[in-house]
BASEKOL-840783 format. One record per residue (C-alpha): x, y, z; residue number from 1; chain. Coordinates in nm, 4 decimals, m for minus. Layout:
residues N
east=X, north=Y, up=Z, resi=NUM, chain=A
...
//
This chain:
residues 328
east=m3.7888, north=3.8858, up=m7.5300, resi=1, chain=A
east=m3.7530, north=3.5424, up=m7.3737, resi=2, chain=A
east=m3.7759, north=3.5866, up=m6.9968, resi=3, chain=A
east=m3.6078, north=3.2479, up=m6.9443, resi=4, chain=A
east=m3.2823, north=3.3539, up=m7.1111, resi=5, chain=A
east=m2.9882, north=3.4475, up=m6.8859, resi=6, chain=A
east=m2.9660, north=3.7964, up=m7.0351, resi=7, chain=A
east=m3.3294, north=3.8710, up=m6.9577, resi=8, chain=A
east=m3.2928, north=3.7484, up=m6.5999, resi=9, chain=A
east=m2.9833, north=3.9597, up=m6.5501, resi=10, chain=A
east=m3.1561, north=4.2671, up=m6.6911, resi=11, chain=A
east=m3.4585, north=4.2122, up=m6.4646, resi=12, chain=A
east=m3.2501, north=4.1772, up=m6.1484, resi=13, chain=A
east=m3.0357, north=4.4783, up=m6.2390, resi=14, chain=A
east=m3.3513, north=4.6848, up=m6.2968, resi=15, chain=A
east=m3.4934, north=4.5736, up=m5.9617, resi=16, chain=A
east=m3.1674, north=4.6558, up=m5.7864, resi=17, chain=A
east=m3.1498, north=4.9983, up=m5.9518, resi=18, chain=A
east=m3.5056, north=5.0786, up=m5.8432, resi=19, chain=A
east=m3.4323, north=4.9733, up=m5.4866, resi=20, chain=A
east=m3.1142, north=5.1825, up=m5.4888, resi=21, chain=A
east=m3.3036, north=5.4929, up=m5.5996, resi=22, chain=A
east=m3.5668, north=5.4367, up=m5.3294, resi=23, chain=A
east=m3.2946, north=5.3899, up=m5.0683, resi=24, chain=A
east=m3.1100, north=5.7081, up=m5.1689, resi=25, chain=A
east=m3.4302, north=5.9159, up=m5.1788, resi=26, chain=A
east=m3.5283, north=5.7920, up=m4.8342, resi=27, chain=A
east=m3.1814, north=5.8504, up=m4.6937, resi=28, chain=A
east=m3.2079, north=6.2105, up=m4.8109, resi=29, chain=A
east=m3.4869, north=6.2555, up=m4.5530, resi=30, chain=A
east=m3.2379, north=6.1686, up=m4.2780, resi=31, chain=A
east=m2.9982, north=6.4299, up=m4.4135, resi=32, chain=A
east=m3.2799, north=6.6875, up=m4.4127, resi=33, chain=A
east=m3.3395, north=6.6185, up=m4.0433, resi=34, chain=A
east=m2.9719, north=6.6749, up=m3.9679, resi=35, chain=A
east=m2.9461, north=6.9995, up=m4.1658, resi=36, chain=A
east=m3.2786, north=7.1388, up=m4.0508, resi=37, chain=A
east=m3.4175, north=7.4507, up=m4.2213, resi=38, chain=A
east=m3.0782, north=7.5126, up=m4.3851, resi=39, chain=A
east=m3.1176, north=7.2039, up=m4.6029, resi=40, chain=A
east=m3.1220, north=7.2754, up=m4.9762, resi=41, chain=A
east=m3.1761, north=7.0637, up=m5.2867, resi=42, chain=A
east=m2.9713, north=7.0818, up=m5.6042, resi=43, chain=A
east=m2.9279, north=6.8862, up=m5.9229, resi=44, chain=A
east=m2.5710, north=6.7913, up=m5.8482, resi=45, chain=A
east=m2.5798, north=6.7781, up=m5.4682, resi=46, chain=A
east=m2.9028, north=6.5757, up=m5.4459, resi=47, chain=A
east=m2.9267, north=6.3796, up=m5.7689, resi=48, chain=A
east=m2.5652, north=6.3634, up=m5.8822, resi=49, chain=A
east=m2.4024, north=6.2961, up=m5.5445, resi=50, chain=A
east=m2.6718, north=6.0822, up=m5.3798, resi=51, chain=A
east=m2.9543, north=5.9504, up=m5.6003, resi=52, chain=A
east=m2.7344, north=5.8502, up=m5.8941, resi=53, chain=A
east=m2.4751, north=5.6694, up=m5.6747, resi=54, chain=A
east=m2.7607, north=5.4907, up=m5.4984, resi=55, chain=A
east=m2.8940, north=5.3707, up=m5.8348, resi=56, chain=A
east=m2.5461, north=5.2518, up=m5.9390, resi=57, chain=A
east=m2.4946, north=5.0629, up=m5.6123, resi=58, chain=A
east=m2.8370, north=4.9005, up=m5.6403, resi=59, chain=A
east=m2.7728, north=4.7972, up=m5.9998, resi=60, chain=A
east=m2.4341, north=4.6455, up=m5.9151, resi=61, chain=A
east=m2.5779, north=4.4474, up=m5.6235, resi=62, chain=A
east=m2.8660, north=4.3322, up=m5.8454, resi=63, chain=A
east=m2.6096, north=4.2150, up=m6.0992, resi=64, chain=A
east=m2.4290, north=4.0311, up=m5.8186, resi=65, chain=A
east=m2.7511, north=3.8470, up=m5.7322, resi=66, chain=A
east=m2.7975, north=3.7525, up=m6.0984, resi=67, chain=A
east=m2.4435, north=3.6154, up=m6.1179, resi=68, chain=A
east=m2.4898, north=3.4307, up=m5.7901, resi=69, chain=A
east=m2.7984, north=3.2531, up=m5.9223, resi=70, chain=A
east=m2.6097, north=3.1450, up=m6.2354, resi=71, chain=A
east=m2.3206, north=2.9929, up=m6.0414, resi=72, chain=A
east=m2.0972, north=3.2995, up=m6.0148, resi=73, chain=A
east=m1.8176, north=3.4245, up=m6.2353, resi=74, chain=A
east=m1.4501, north=3.4937, up=m6.1948, resi=75, chain=A
east=m1.4036, north=3.8023, up=m5.9746, resi=76, chain=A
east=m1.7766, north=3.8581, up=m5.9196, resi=77, chain=A
east=m1.7352, north=3.8783, up=m5.5411, resi=78, chain=A
east=m1.5544, north=4.2104, up=m5.5795, resi=79, chain=A
east=m1.9011, north=4.3584, up=m5.6292, resi=80, chain=A
east=m1.9173, north=4.3607, up=m5.2483, resi=81, chain=A
east=m1.7235, north=4.6895, up=m5.2717, resi=82, chain=A
east=m2.0102, north=4.8540, up=m5.4657, resi=83, chain=A
east=m2.1165, north=5.0762, up=m5.1682, resi=84, chain=A
east=m1.7879, north=5.2637, up=m5.2023, resi=85, chain=A
east=m1.9538, north=5.4492, up=m5.4911, resi=86, chain=A
east=m2.1596, north=5.6353, up=m5.2285, resi=87, chain=A
east=m1.8362, north=5.7606, up=m5.0702, resi=88, chain=A
east=m1.6560, north=5.8448, up=m5.3938, resi=89, chain=A
east=m1.9341, north=6.0397, up=m5.5683, resi=90, chain=A
east=m1.9519, north=6.3335, up=m5.3189, resi=91, chain=A
east=m1.5740, north=6.3722, up=m5.3388, resi=92, chain=A
east=m1.6031, north=6.4503, up=m5.7111, resi=93, chain=A
east=m1.7706, north=6.7822, up=m5.6357, resi=94, chain=A
east=m1.5446, north=7.0905, up=m5.6762, resi=95, chain=A
east=m1.3567, north=7.1563, up=m5.3523, resi=96, chain=A
east=m1.5037, north=6.8512, up=m5.1775, resi=97, chain=A
east=m1.1674, north=6.6996, up=m5.0846, resi=98, chain=A
east=m1.0401, north=7.0253, up=m4.9321, resi=99, chain=A
east=m1.3658, north=7.0636, up=m4.7380, resi=100, chain=A
east=m1.3304, north=6.7064, up=m4.6119, resi=101, chain=A
east=m0.9765, north=6.7637, up=m4.4898, resi=102, chain=A
east=m1.0442, north=7.1006, up=m4.3287, resi=103, chain=A
east=m1.4030, north=7.0840, up=m4.2015, resi=104, chain=A
east=m1.4788, north=6.7105, up=m4.2098, resi=105, chain=A
east=m1.7801, north=6.7517, up=m4.4381, resi=106, chain=A
east=m1.8288, north=6.4356, up=m4.6422, resi=107, chain=A
east=m1.6981, north=6.2024, up=m4.3748, resi=108, chain=A
east=m2.0499, north=6.0716, up=m4.3194, resi=109, chain=A
east=m2.0654, north=5.9301, up=m4.6723, resi=110, chain=A
east=m1.7373, north=5.7482, up=m4.6151, resi=111, chain=A
east=m1.8710, north=5.6085, up=m4.2881, resi=112, chain=A
east=m2.1882, north=5.4871, up=m4.4610, resi=113, chain=A
east=m1.9857, north=5.3031, up=m4.7260, resi=114, chain=A
east=m1.7580, north=5.1409, up=m4.4678, resi=115, chain=A
east=m2.0553, north=5.0297, up=m4.2578, resi=116, chain=A
east=m2.2174, north=4.8746, up=m4.5652, resi=117, chain=A
east=m1.9031, north=4.6904, up=m4.6795, resi=118, chain=A
east=m1.7995, north=4.5715, up=m4.3338, resi=119, chain=A
east=m2.1526, north=4.4922, up=m4.2229, resi=120, chain=A
east=m2.2224, north=4.2978, up=m4.5414, resi=121, chain=A
east=m1.9192, north=4.0801, up=m4.4813, resi=122, chain=A
east=m2.0066, north=4.0404, up=m4.1141, resi=123, chain=A
east=m2.3620, north=3.9263, up=m4.1957, resi=124, chain=A
east=m2.2461, north=3.6750, up=m4.4543, resi=125, chain=A
east=m2.1475, north=3.3160, up=m4.3878, resi=126, chain=A
east=m1.8305, north=3.3242, up=m4.5904, resi=127, chain=A
east=m1.4822, north=3.3590, up=m4.4489, resi=128, chain=A
east=m1.3310, north=3.3009, up=m4.1055, resi=129, chain=A
east=m1.5672, north=3.3535, up=m3.8157, resi=130, chain=A
east=m1.3250, north=3.5790, up=m3.6270, resi=131, chain=A
east=m1.2797, north=3.8046, up=m3.9314, resi=132, chain=A
east=m1.6545, north=3.8382, up=m3.9808, resi=133, chain=A
east=m1.6979, north=3.9072, up=m3.6105, resi=134, chain=A
east=m1.4352, north=4.1834, up=m3.6131, resi=135, chain=A
east=m1.5825, north=4.3501, up=m3.9220, resi=136, chain=A
east=m1.9321, north=4.3237, up=m3.7769, resi=137, chain=A
east=m1.8287, north=4.4786, up=m3.4451, resi=138, chain=A
east=m1.6387, north=4.7593, up=m3.6189, resi=139, chain=A
east=m1.9414, north=4.8359, up=m3.8389, resi=140, chain=A
east=m2.1766, north=4.8281, up=m3.5390, resi=141, chain=A
east=m1.9501, north=5.0666, up=m3.3460, resi=142, chain=A
east=m1.9353, north=5.3043, up=m3.6420, resi=143, chain=A
east=m2.3137, north=5.2881, up=m3.6787, resi=144, chain=A
east=m2.3618, north=5.3702, up=m3.3101, resi=145, chain=A
east=m2.1255, north=5.6661, up=m3.3462, resi=146, chain=A
east=m2.3273, north=5.8030, up=m3.6379, resi=147, chain=A
east=m2.6546, north=5.7599, up=m3.4495, resi=148, chain=A
east=m2.5213, north=5.9470, up=m3.1472, resi=149, chain=A
east=m2.3743, north=6.2219, up=m3.3657, resi=150, chain=A
east=m2.7200, north=6.3556, up=m3.4469, resi=151, chain=A
east=m2.7558, north=6.5739, up=m3.1342, resi=152, chain=A
east=m2.4058, north=6.7120, up=m3.1869, resi=153, chain=A
east=m2.4895, north=6.8201, up=m3.5418, resi=154, chain=A
east=m2.8534, north=6.9320, up=m3.5152, resi=155, chain=A
east=m2.8672, north=7.0287, up=m3.1480, resi=156, chain=A
east=m3.0889, north=6.9149, up=m2.8602, resi=157, chain=A
east=m3.3934, north=6.8684, up=m3.0840, resi=158, chain=A
east=m3.2435, north=6.5401, up=m3.2103, resi=159, chain=A
east=m3.1385, north=6.4093, up=m2.8698, resi=160, chain=A
east=m3.1980, north=6.0376, up=m2.8278, resi=161, chain=A
east=m3.4252, north=6.1074, up=m2.5310, resi=162, chain=A
east=m3.6620, north=6.3046, up=m2.7552, resi=163, chain=A
east=m3.9167, north=6.1280, up=m2.9812, resi=164, chain=A
east=m3.7867, north=6.3054, up=m3.2909, resi=165, chain=A
east=m3.4264, north=6.2211, up=m3.2114, resi=166, chain=A
east=m3.5127, north=5.8555, up=m3.1447, resi=167, chain=A
east=m3.7010, north=5.8411, up=m3.4765, resi=168, chain=A
east=m3.4041, north=5.9879, up=m3.6662, resi=169, chain=A
east=m3.1664, north=5.7368, up=m3.5054, resi=170, chain=A
east=m3.4035, north=5.4514, up=m3.5912, resi=171, chain=A
east=m3.4311, north=5.5799, up=m3.9491, resi=172, chain=A
east=m3.0540, north=5.5872, up=m3.9881, resi=173, chain=A
east=m3.0102, north=5.2412, up=m3.8359, resi=174, chain=A
east=m3.2751, north=5.0806, up=m4.0569, resi=175, chain=A
east=m3.1309, north=5.2307, up=m4.3754, resi=176, chain=A
east=m2.7778, north=5.1176, up=m4.2981, resi=177, chain=A
east=m2.8850, north=4.7671, up=m4.1940, resi=178, chain=A
east=m3.0767, north=4.7278, up=m4.5213, resi=179, chain=A
east=m2.7712, north=4.8433, up=m4.7172, resi=180, chain=A
east=m2.5486, north=4.6007, up=m4.5251, resi=181, chain=A
east=m2.7880, north=4.3130, up=m4.5988, resi=182, chain=A
east=m2.7815, north=4.3989, up=m4.9682, resi=183, chain=A
east=m2.4013, north=4.4244, up=m4.9598, resi=184, chain=A
east=m2.3813, north=4.0671, up=m4.8278, resi=185, chain=A
east=m2.5154, north=3.9287, up=m5.1585, resi=186, chain=A
east=m2.1702, north=3.8872, up=m5.3224, resi=187, chain=A
east=m2.0507, north=3.6939, up=m5.0159, resi=188, chain=A
east=m2.3322, north=3.4399, up=m5.0278, resi=189, chain=A
east=m2.2746, north=3.0946, up=m5.1800, resi=190, chain=A
east=m2.3544, north=3.0703, up=m5.5474, resi=191, chain=A
east=m2.6260, north=2.8387, up=m5.6753, resi=192, chain=A
east=m2.4625, north=2.5568, up=m5.8684, resi=193, chain=A
east=m2.6736, north=2.3656, up=m6.1238, resi=194, chain=A
east=m2.7563, north=2.0178, up=m5.9950, resi=195, chain=A
east=m2.9642, north=1.8475, up=m6.2618, resi=196, chain=A
east=m2.9581, north=1.8933, up=m6.6365, resi=197, chain=A
east=m3.2138, north=1.7507, up=m6.8760, resi=198, chain=A
east=m3.1604, north=1.7699, up=m7.2511, resi=199, chain=A
east=m3.4419, north=1.7625, up=m7.4992, resi=200, chain=A
east=m3.4355, north=1.6979, up=m7.8716, resi=201, chain=A
east=m3.4262, north=2.0690, up=m7.9586, resi=202, chain=A
east=m3.0902, north=2.1122, up=m7.7887, resi=203, chain=A
east=m3.2169, north=2.2947, up=m7.4776, resi=204, chain=A
east=m3.1045, north=2.2256, up=m7.1236, resi=205, chain=A
east=m3.3301, north=2.2419, up=m6.8206, resi=206, chain=A
east=m3.1196, north=2.3364, up=m6.5179, resi=207, chain=A
east=m3.2519, north=2.2874, up=m6.1662, resi=208, chain=A
east=m3.0752, north=2.4995, up=m5.9032, resi=209, chain=A
east=m3.0605, north=2.4698, up=m5.5276, resi=210, chain=A
east=m3.3662, north=2.6926, up=m5.4986, resi=211, chain=A
east=m3.5769, north=2.4328, up=m5.6784, resi=212, chain=A
east=m3.6445, north=2.6524, up=m5.9814, resi=213, chain=A
east=m3.6042, north=2.5067, up=m6.3274, resi=214, chain=A
east=m3.4425, north=2.7215, up=m6.5927, resi=215, chain=A
east=m3.4362, north=2.6312, up=m6.9585, resi=216, chain=A
east=m3.1175, north=2.7250, up=m7.1386, resi=217, chain=A
east=m3.0648, north=2.6943, up=m7.5124, resi=218, chain=A
east=m2.7283, north=2.5513, up=m7.6035, resi=219, chain=A
east=m2.5559, north=2.3503, up=m7.8725, resi=220, chain=A
east=m2.5934, north=1.9756, up=m7.8609, resi=221, chain=A
east=m2.2301, north=1.9132, up=m7.9340, resi=222, chain=A
east=m2.1260, north=2.0674, up=m7.6036, resi=223, chain=A
east=m2.3517, north=1.8426, up=m7.3955, resi=224, chain=A
east=m2.1953, north=1.5218, up=m7.2684, resi=225, chain=A
east=m2.3899, north=1.2052, up=m7.3336, resi=226, chain=A
east=m2.5278, north=1.0597, up=m7.0117, resi=227, chain=A
east=m2.6242, north=0.7183, up=m7.1592, resi=228, chain=A
east=m2.3674, north=0.4354, up=m7.1468, resi=229, chain=A
east=m2.2196, north=0.3133, up=m7.4765, resi=230, chain=A
east=m2.3916, north=0.0285, up=m7.6564, resi=231, chain=A
east=m2.2456, north=m0.3134, up=m7.5819, resi=232, chain=A
east=m2.0540, north=m0.4832, up=m7.8641, resi=233, chain=A
east=m2.2706, north=m0.6772, up=m8.1035, resi=234, chain=A
east=m2.1933, north=m1.0428, up=m8.1755, resi=235, chain=A
east=m2.3182, north=m1.2325, up=m8.4754, resi=236, chain=A
east=m2.5524, north=m1.5202, up=m8.4248, resi=237, chain=A
east=m2.3620, north=m1.8483, up=m8.4637, resi=238, chain=A
east=m2.4318, north=m2.0447, up=m8.7785, resi=239, chain=A
east=m2.6222, north=m2.3622, up=m8.7138, resi=240, chain=A
east=m2.5133, north=m2.6672, up=m8.9101, resi=241, chain=A
east=m2.7322, north=m2.9643, up=m8.9825, resi=242, chain=A
east=m2.6020, north=m3.3066, up=m8.8957, resi=243, chain=A
east=m2.5841, north=m3.5820, up=m9.1488, resi=244, chain=A
east=m2.8276, north=m3.8641, up=m9.0931, resi=245, chain=A
east=m2.5480, north=m4.1170, up=m9.0424, resi=246, chain=A
east=m2.3562, north=m3.9024, up=m8.7987, resi=247, chain=A
east=m2.4245, north=m3.9649, up=m8.4304, resi=248, chain=A
east=m2.6337, north=m3.6979, up=m8.2708, resi=249, chain=A
east=m2.4450, north=m3.4840, up=m8.0210, resi=250, chain=A
east=m2.6024, north=m3.4182, up=m7.6905, resi=251, chain=A
east=m2.7460, north=m3.0761, up=m7.6183, resi=252, chain=A
east=m2.5116, north=m3.0272, up=m7.3234, resi=253, chain=A
east=m2.1941, north=m3.0865, up=m7.5255, resi=254, chain=A
east=m2.3190, north=m2.8605, up=m7.8041, resi=255, chain=A
east=m2.3962, north=m2.5834, up=m7.5526, resi=256, chain=A
east=m2.0458, north=m2.6162, up=m7.4064, resi=257, chain=A
east=m1.8885, north=m2.5856, up=m7.7502, resi=258, chain=A
east=m2.1059, north=m2.2837, up=m7.8234, resi=259, chain=A
east=m1.9982, north=m2.1138, up=m7.4986, resi=260, chain=A
east=m1.6314, north=m2.1741, up=m7.5802, resi=261, chain=A
east=m1.6678, north=m2.0440, up=m7.9323, resi=262, chain=A
east=m1.8677, north=m1.7363, up=m7.8370, resi=263, chain=A
east=m1.7786, north=m1.6063, up=m7.4925, resi=264, chain=A
east=m2.0264, north=m1.3705, up=m7.3261, resi=265, chain=A
east=m1.9916, north=m1.0025, up=m7.3882, resi=266, chain=A
east=m1.7827, north=m0.8267, up=m7.1242, resi=267, chain=A
east=m1.9785, north=m0.6043, up=m6.8903, resi=268, chain=A
east=m1.8498, north=m0.2499, up=m6.8689, resi=269, chain=A
east=m1.8173, north=m0.1148, up=m6.5206, resi=270, chain=A
east=m1.8478, north=0.2546, up=m6.4519, resi=271, chain=A
east=m1.6517, north=0.3785, up=m6.1574, resi=272, chain=A
east=m1.6510, north=0.7311, up=m6.0274, resi=273, chain=A
east=m1.3070, north=0.8854, up=m6.0239, resi=274, chain=A
east=m1.2215, north=0.9859, up=m5.6676, resi=275, chain=A
east=m1.1494, north=1.3511, up=m5.6074, resi=276, chain=A
east=m0.7946, north=1.4409, up=m5.5343, resi=277, chain=A
east=m0.7353, north=1.5300, up=m5.1731, resi=278, chain=A
east=m0.4814, north=1.7969, up=m5.0826, resi=279, chain=A
east=m0.1552, north=1.6808, up=m4.9425, resi=280, chain=A
east=m0.0760, north=1.7081, up=m4.5756, resi=281, chain=A
east=0.0178, north=2.0591, up=m4.4753, resi=282, chain=A
east=m0.1503, north=2.2252, up=m4.7739, resi=283, chain=A
east=m0.3011, north=2.5647, up=m4.6903, resi=284, chain=A
east=m0.5888, north=2.7240, up=m4.8713, resi=285, chain=A
east=m0.5009, north=3.0559, up=m5.0367, resi=286, chain=A
east=m0.6055, north=3.3648, up=m4.8455, resi=287, chain=A
east=m0.8762, north=3.5891, up=m4.9825, resi=288, chain=A
east=m0.7530, north=3.9323, up=m5.0907, resi=289, chain=A
east=m1.1004, north=4.0730, up=m5.0370, resi=290, chain=A
east=m1.1006, north=3.9655, up=m4.6704, resi=291, chain=A
east=m0.7506, north=4.1060, up=m4.6267, resi=292, chain=A
east=m0.8618, north=4.4355, up=m4.7780, resi=293, chain=A
east=m1.1625, north=4.4586, up=m4.5459, resi=294, chain=A
east=m0.9463, north=4.3877, up=m4.2429, resi=295, chain=A
east=m0.6961, north=4.6476, up=m4.3610, resi=296, chain=A
east=m0.9721, north=4.9102, up=m4.3948, resi=297, chain=A
east=m1.1337, north=4.8525, up=m4.0573, resi=298, chain=A
east=m0.8430, north=4.7252, up=m3.8457, resi=299, chain=A
east=m0.5417, north=4.8366, up=m4.0446, resi=300, chain=A
east=m0.3820, north=5.0170, up=m3.7500, resi=301, chain=A
east=m0.3692, north=4.6965, up=m3.5488, resi=302, chain=A
east=m0.2163, north=4.4979, up=m3.8344, resi=303, chain=A
east=m0.4864, north=4.2307, up=m3.8276, resi=304, chain=A
east=m0.4639, north=4.1898, up=m4.2051, resi=305, chain=A
east=m0.0932, north=4.1115, up=m4.1673, resi=306, chain=A
east=m0.1695, north=3.8229, up=m3.9327, resi=307, chain=A
east=m0.4425, north=3.7005, up=m4.1678, resi=308, chain=A
east=m0.1996, north=3.6889, up=m4.4627, resi=309, chain=A
east=0.0611, north=3.5111, up=m4.2507, resi=310, chain=A
east=0.3014, north=3.8035, up=m4.2003, resi=311, chain=A
east=0.3253, north=3.7685, up=m3.8241, resi=312, chain=A
east=0.6436, north=3.9718, up=m3.7820, resi=313, chain=A
east=0.5110, north=4.2642, up=m3.9825, resi=314, chain=A
east=0.1864, north=4.2511, up=m3.7838, resi=315, chain=A
east=0.3690, north=4.2717, up=m3.4522, resi=316, chain=A
east=0.5831, north=4.5597, up=m3.5762, resi=317, chain=A
east=0.2747, north=4.7464, up=m3.6966, resi=318, chain=A
east=0.1016, north=4.7030, up=m3.3602, resi=319, chain=A
east=0.4097, north=4.8369, up=m3.1789, resi=320, chain=A
east=0.4306, north=5.1381, up=m3.4110, resi=321, chain=A
east=0.0615, north=5.2109, up=m3.3591, resi=322, chain=A
east=0.1017, north=5.1991, up=m2.9823, resi=323, chain=A
east=0.4098, north=5.4236, up=m2.9902, resi=324, chain=A
east=0.2437, north=5.6796, up=m3.2165, resi=325, chain=A
east=m0.0687, north=5.6813, up=m2.9990, resi=326, chain=A
east=0.1316, north=5.7353, up=m2.6817, resi=327, chain=A
east=0.3346, north=6.0118, up=m2.8419, resi=328, chain=A
//
């Protein structure tokens, strides 16, 4: 298998991401063991089906996102930023999991982990409005702090933050969630656009990305634009006539002038770069539905996503309804 082909690179990055996802899920299970204590049990569905397998799927999807990012992206590829939601959905597929979540709250931790990963990944990225990234980052940090302080309430005083074991468990949780948030920021990062292309006689293209790496892609020659300018028009050499001996000899200057008039110089072709069209005054860039969805998940009660989409009136009404319901 050619390791330079796009398919091989994608498969390698997906395999790396899947391996990292399995390692992350297996390590995160140690944190869950500390919370449950001696009552912790292992099962094929509860351990592998609801945790290890979703971790592998999330890692594979984020690895695929990195592969697409290195190849310049693809339409809709940034929606892979929602891959951590698989960790929240998988435990809910267990029999009676939804009823247990609504009555006892079991399973809410998985939902919190997914929200921290999605919001933290967007907050750590450099894409989108600064205020939106700041709000998502603060909401994810607050949710992470709440999970870290929930350890003593679940496992008792032995996991208090003042105890060495409790501090270690909180540090373990924080490190795992920060790593997941960093991986979830991959779909938000700028894609690597090819800068230079070199074509050889075999029809291959050597693409140099922003990272400085050269990748050789095999493609058809008919799809590659020619980078050399067209050949100038060819003019025939003027026919030289011999003068008769009795005819007066013309001067070289007059003959050169006649030759210039008969055969004008070839026109020089000028290549001008077409200027890019600039948007008209008052044009607004379209809003990202992904950013609006993230704001709706984390700050939906305050109507921040309404203000982001431009629905100011609906945002104000939603804030007033939230305040009234909270006071009631």
